[in-house]
Structures are given as C-alpha cells and as structure tokens.
C-alpha positions, 0 to 999 in steps of 0.5 A: 225842489224834488223831481216829483214836485216839478211834475206839475210844471211839465208840459203834458199837453201835446198838439193832438190833445188840443185838437181832441178838446176842440173836436169834443167841444164841436161834437157836443151838439151831436150828443145827448150825454157826456160819459166820462170814464174814471179810474176807480183807484184815482177818481179825482186825479183822473177826472178831467177839469177841461171836460167839465168846462166844455160840457157845462149844461150837458147831462154827465155820467161818471163811470168808475172803471177798473172797480175790481182793482180798487178798494171796494169800500173807498169806491162806495164813498166816491160814488156817494161823493159824486152823486152828492154833487149831482153827477150820475155815477156807477162803478164797473169792472169789465171782467164782470158780465153785468158791466154792460147792463150797468153802464147802459142802465146808468146812461138811461137813468141819467137821461130819465127825464129827457127820455120821458119827454121824448116818449111823451112826444111819441119818440119812445125808443130813440137811440141815445147818442153819448160821448165817451171820454177819459184820460189816456189808458183809462180803459175806454177800449175795453169798456166799448168792447164790453158794451158791444159784446165783441172786439170793436176797439183796439185794446193795449195797456199803454196810453195813446192807442185811440188816435181819432174820434170814432162812432161805435154802435152798441145796443140802443146807444151810439157811442162817440169814442174820443182819444184819451186826453189830459189837460194843460197844467196839473193842479198839483204834483199828486195828481200827476204822480197818480196818473203816472202810477196808473199808466195815463202818463208814459213811464219813460217821462218820469223817475221810476224810483221816485214814483215807487217811493210815492206808492210805498208811502201810500201803501205803508200808510193805508195798506201795510198788511198787504205790503208786508205780506207781498214782500215778506216784510218784517215788523221793523221794516215799516217803521216810520224811522225808515224813509220810503227809499229805505223801504224800497231798498228793503223790498229789493233785498227781500226779492233778491234784487241785488247788485255786486257788493250786496247793494239793493237794485232799487231801480229794478225793484221800482219797476217790479213794484209798479208792475205788480201794483198795476197788475193788482198783485198787491190786492185792491188798492185805492190811492185817494179818498173823497174827503181830500177833494 
C-alpha cells in the first residue's frame, strides 16, 4: 500500500474538531440557514458530510470560494450539479467587489420563502442569522472580511486560524463563524490528497513528493498546455511512458534544481510545484469534475 493510499486511514480528527461539531449542532436552533464555504477547485472533497448530517432540515447554501483560482467552465458545471440536488449555490472570488452582494443575495434567495412568510407576519426586514462553516483554510476569514467591508477576522494562509465560534455582524446578517472542521474518516485517499493540495491539511503531515506526483498526474491529463508552458517542458516530457515521479524529476531539471552529480532535487521541486499551484501560477485549475461524484 502506497503512502497516498494510507492517507484515508490516518486520524485527522483531533479533539477540538469533535467539540466544534458538537457546538455547531447545538447552535443550529439559533440560526436560519447554514452556509458552507467550499473550495472551487475541490467542491466535493471540501464538502463536509458531517455538516450534511447534523444540519438536516435547515436551508443550505453552498458558496464556492476562490472561484478565480478554479477552471471557470468546471465551476459552472459544479453549480448546476449542486442546484440540481436542491442546494442554493453561488461561486465567488473575494477579490471582486461584487462578491459581498453575491453572497448576501444568495443567502436571501435561499431563504426567499421564509423571508416572505416573515413579511406577511409584519416582520419584514428581520435580521438573518447564518452559520458559516467550512474545512480548515478554505477562506472563511477572507469571506467575512469581504462581507463586513473591514478587517474583522484574522486571515492567514494556513489551517487552524479560527479557534472558536464568533458572531460577526455584516449588513443585514448576523454570521456565526465556526472554526474549520474536517470529519472523522475520509471516504477515500483522493479526498484526503485534494484537501492536502489546497492546504486544508498541514503539509508536514504528508509526503510532499507524493502529493506533487499526484498533482502532476492531474495536470498532465487535464491541463497539459499550462504545465508545459510553466515548466518549459518538451513534447516527449509528458509522454505516458514516463511516470509522475519521472515528470517531477524533469520539472526539477528544467528549473535547475539539481543536487551534486546532476541528480534532480525532487523534494525541492515538489515544494515549488505545490506553492505555485496554491499561488495560481499555473493558471485556473480544478482538480475534480462533478461527473465523478
């Protein structure tokens, strides 16, 4: 069994995540809607099945964040897929000025019937109370700051920044921000790897070279032109005869990452590849299609 195949069996569910799920379940009675922030590059892998379980019966809105980093056509297909399942769904980039309005409009749209009922009872304009949840490092703090129009929440490019629940007031909505949470056992290794590639799982837990090889496999299959252009690869470099580790060695060589004896420094190349993927330097990349889910 390879290291990647073992990932789905590793314990990712520390005590604070158990506490977070319990808090979320107890707070559901205090909110009108559950808003789950997904990563547009991995909408299925970043969708928490535990949240689905505990929030049954509550209106649900899925926000596909970091949309500017994902393949636009693939994101459109994901939105159609989620809407066909009965979810409210919207894709946003917090770098765009319209993002705050997109989110608030989507929340109100998802609650349209409930808001109309309140209006009929003379309670038009009542503030909406929404629970905001998502996996670690999915961008909740950035979204909150976008909605609030100021630096309300701490933002860092690493998981585990939000430590406890916090109520945050944005125009017309009270947001209950919950810490990022995973779930007790991943369904398969692919889910774990995709979460690791996007930063939801700390890098030091996994084998960087194997993660990079997985990413190269996706890139050579779905985005060969972007891969070749970024690393100055030649026609034969992407041949199916070469495995992903050989391709990683080639990338290292093209970037001049060599050890004594002209041996490819694959560890350094792997770190560079992951950093450049996360920094969107390879272009807009999606790691999964809705047809596979």
